[in-house]
C-alpha positions as CSV (number, residue, x, y, z in Angstrom):
1,M,276.6,92.4,218.8
2,L,275.9,94.7,215.6
3,N,279.1,96.6,216.3
4,N,281.0,93.8,214.7
5,I,279.5,93.3,211.5
6,G,281.6,95.7,209.2
7,L,281.5,96.3,205.4
8,P,282.1,92.6,204.3
9,G,279.3,91.3,206.8
10,L,277.0,94.1,205.1
11,L,277.9,93.1,201.8
12,L,277.2,89.4,202.4
13,I,273.7,90.3,203.9
14,A,273.1,92.5,200.8
15,V,274.0,89.7,198.5
16,V,271.8,87.1,200.5
17,V,268.7,89.4,200.4
18,L,269.2,90.0,196.7
19,V,269.4,86.3,196.1
20,L,266.3,85.5,198.2
21,F,264.1,88.3,196.9
22,G,265.2,89.0,193.6
23,R,266.1,92.4,191.8
24,G,262.5,93.2,191.0
25,K,261.0,92.8,194.3
26,I,263.8,94.7,196.1
27,S,263.4,97.7,193.5
28,S,259.7,97.8,194.1
29,L,260.3,97.8,197.7
30,M,262.7,100.5,197.6
31,G,260.2,102.5,195.6
32,E,257.6,102.0,198.2
33,V,260.1,103.2,201.0
34,G,260.9,106.2,198.9
35,K,257.0,107.0,198.6
36,G,256.7,106.5,202.2
37,I,259.6,109.0,203.0
38,T,258.1,111.5,200.7
39,S,254.7,111.3,202.1
40,F,256.2,111.5,205.7
41,K,258.1,114.8,204.8
42,R,254.9,116.2,203.2
43,G,252.9,115.4,206.3
44,V,255.6,117.1,208.4
45,S,255.6,120.3,206.5
46,E,251.9,120.4,206.4
47,G,251.6,120.0,210.2
48,K,254.3,122.6,210.7
49,E,252.5,125.1,208.6
50,E,249.2,124.2,210.4
51,L,251.0,125.0,213.7
52,E,252.2,128.1,212.4
53,K,248.9,129.2,211.0
54,S,247.2,128.5,214.4
55,A,249.9,130.1,216.3
56,A,249.3,133.3,214.1
57,E,245.5,133.1,214.6
58,E,245.9,133.2,218.4
59,A,248.5,136.0,218.4
60,V,246.8,139.2,220.0
61,D,247.7,142.5,218.8
62,V,249.0,144.3,222.1
63,T,250.0,147.7,220.4
64,P,248.2,150.6,222.1
65,T,245.5,152.4,220.1
66,A,244.6,156.1,219.9
67,E,241.2,155.2,221.7
68,K,243.0,153.6,224.6
69,D,245.3,156.6,225.0
70,K,242.6,159.1,225.3
71,A,240.6,157.0,228.0
């Protein structure tokens, strides 16, 4: 169903939305969408850093030491 929209259909939808909501409302909405995307990216990077940090803390040093070699 949505495969047949094409460029003219998308332009018509954009014009209708612009007429219904107005330029100011759409620009503020897009600003909020941008803030949401930025916040999502920040959260993903912080989560990734947290996972890497916890993995580094759990990593165990398995190199042999001089004390183990003598025993």
